[in-house]
N, C-alpha and C positions, 0 to 999 in steps of 0.2 A: 540473399536473404540471409540476414545473419544468426550464426545458431547459436542458443544457448549454452556454455560454458559449463562441465561437471562442477560444482563446488565441492571445496572440501576442509575438514573441521582444524583447527590449530595444529593437530600431529599431523597431520596430511592425507587421514585417510577419506574416501571419497564419503559424500553425504547422499545417503541415499535416501533420504525422509526429512521429512521438516512438521515442527507443531503449528507452526501459522501455515494456512493455503496463501494462495500469490494475490486472491483479492484479498485477505488480509494485509500483507507485505505492499499489496497498491497502496490500498486507506492511506496509511500507516506515510506511504512515501509523502502524497499530497498532503497529507495533517503536519506532515515537516515543512514542505513548501507550496502552496496553496497554487505557485505558479510554474510549477516543477513540468516541465518536458516530459512527453511518453518515453523518447529517446532516453534520457538518463534516464526513466525509472526503469527502463528495460536493463541497462548496464547496472546499477545498482542492486537488482534483486535478481540478476542472472538469467531474465526468461526475454522473450524477443520483443520489436515494440509491437507488432501486430498481438501477441499473447495480450499485451497491455493496454490496444484499443479495444479488444474485445472485453477484458475485464472494466474498463473505465466504462464502456457499454452497457456491461452488467448492473454498475453499483448505481450511473444515472439511472437507466430503467424501473430498478429497484427504491430508487428514492434513495441513495445514501451519498448522494453529490446532485450538483449543480455545477452548469457551466456557464461562464461569462465570456463572452469574444470580448480581446481585446487588443487592436491592431493584428499580426495576427499569431499571435499567443491565448492560449485559453488562461483563465481564474479557476480556480476549484472552489467550491462553498461546501465544506459536507454538513450533513445533517447528524452529530454528535447525541443527538434523541432518540435515532433510530437504532430499534432492538438487533441484536445479532441473531441470527437466523435459524441456527440448530435448536431443535426442541431444548435439548436439557439446558440450553442458554436464554430462550426466547425474552423472556425478562429483563434482561440486562442491557444495557444501552451501549452504542458502541464507542463512546466517551470512556469507556473504563478501559477498552482496550487499546483507542489513543494514546490515555493517560500514560501507561503505562510505559509505550516508548519515547514519548514527548519529554517525560517525566525525566527519562534517564539522559537523554538527548541533554537536559538542562544540567543535571549533575555532572554530567563526561566533561560538558566544557565548562563547569565551576572549576574545575582541579587543575 
């Protein structure tokens, strides 16, 4: 089984914590590419493929995404009107989180 490699910041220091959970990172990757493979998500966010599978199942069971089988691949559809789960952010739609990163992607590709 492939193990995730520890990430480093731009100065080469080992990163021991981040602001976003793996669930948020998986959701963002799916928003960026609804037909993304789990192994590609795992590589992009530096976790195991099995961890991605567990997170996708969690997100599916909670109603944040649905899966549509297309041949041998899945296409994911996000419900961006679902609310964030932590009590202090519970009134905010997940769309706000996704928009932060997809807007950043659009601006970085425009440069």
